[in-house]
N, C-alpha and C positions, 0 to 999 in steps of 0.2 A: 846211565844211558849208554847204549852200545853204538860204537862208531864203526861204520863200514868203510871199505876201501874207497867207494865212490865219494863219500863225505870227505875223506882225507885228500882225495885228488882235487876236489873243488876248493877245499881250504888251502891247499898248497898253491893253486892258481891265484887265489885271493891274496895270499901273503906276497907272492911275487908282484902282483899288481899294486898292492898297497906300498910296497917298498919303492917301486918305480914312481908312484904318485907322490910320495914324500920327497923324493929327489927332484921331481919336476916342480913341485910347489916351492921348494927352496930356491930353485933357479928363477922362478917368476915372482919370488917373494919380495919383501919390502926393499925399497931403494931409497927411502927418505933418510934424512940425517938421524943418526943415533938409534936407528931401528934395524936390527938384523932379523933374519927369519926365526931365530930362537927366542928373541925378545918379544916378537909380535904377540904370541899367545898370552904372555904375562900382561902386556898392556891391554889387550882385549879383555882379559879376565877382570882386571881392575876397573875398566870402563863399564863392564856389564854388572859386576857385583858390588861396586862401590869400594870405599877405603877398607883395607884389611891388612893384617900382618903378613909378613913374608912367608911364615910357616903355613898359614891358611891357604895361601896361593899354591904353595908346593903340594900340599895335601890334595887340593881340588884338581890340580893338574897331573897328579900321580908322578911328580917329579922330585928329584933329590933336592932337599933344602939348600945345600951349598950351591947347586947349579942355579936355582932361582935367585939366590942372594947375589950371585955374580951378574945375572941378567938385570936384576933390579938396580944394582949399582950403576950399570951402564945407562939405564933409562933415567936415573936421577942425574948423572953427569950430563946427559943430553938435554935435561930440562923437561923431559916428557912425563916424569913422575916426581912427586915431592913426598917428603916425610913429614908427618904431622904427629903431634903428641896424641897418645892414646888416652882418651878421657877416663877409661877404666883402669889404666895402669900407667902411671907417669914415667915408669922406667922403659916402657915399650913405645914403639912408634907404629903408626898406621901409614900405609902407602896409598897415595891417591894420584889419579891422572890429572895433569895440569891442563890448562886451556890449550897450550901448544901440543900436548900429548893427544888431546881430543881431535885437534885439527889433523895431525899426522895420521892418527888412526882412521879417521874418516877418509882421508885421501888414499891410504893403503887399502882399505876395504873396497873402495870404489875401483881402484886399479885392479885388484884381484878379481872382483866381480866381473869387470869388463873382460879380463883375460879368459876367465872360465866361460862367460857367455859366448865369447868368440869361438872357443873350442866346441861348444854345444850348438853353434849356429845352424848346422845342417840337421840337427835332430828336430823331430816334431815337438810342438809344445807338450803333447801328452807324454812323449818319451822323456823329455827333460823333467817333467813333474814326477813321473813314475820313478826315474832314477834318483831324484832328490829324496823322495819318500823312502825308497828302499835303502839308500845309502845312509840316511838319517836313522832308520831302524837298526841297521847293522851296527853303526857306531854306538847307539844307545844300548843295544844288547851286549856289545863288547864291554862297554863301561860298567854295566850291571854285573857282568861276570867278573870283571876285575875287582870291583868293590866287594863282591861276595868272597872272592878268593883271598882278599887282603884283611878280612876280619879276623 
């Protein structure tokens, strides 16, 4: 595929906007006990996908296993995640969200959704829907590219 200057200019704008978005999301991120902005995705992944090993979480999140391990340790200390024996391998443990973790995650999701809805309040319903669709498509395509490149 040939990349032209206009494509690079658009991509450069996107990178700048995504960097700013990440910074803003960290600022409006989790405020509940034991949950920082870096740990939120780990907790959310466990809640969505069910119990799994730390290495599986790291792979799914395209994250360094040692980083995920530190985040998991903090979630376990806070009582938001628990370790369970892996029925397939007694030497390993599976990580699972606790009831307290589910409550914290639900609260954080609601808080984040309210903040984002507030930011989009002046948009038409059609614009909000179109933005969500296009942004979701962008993230999915970026994920596919990353997976292709890491094989």
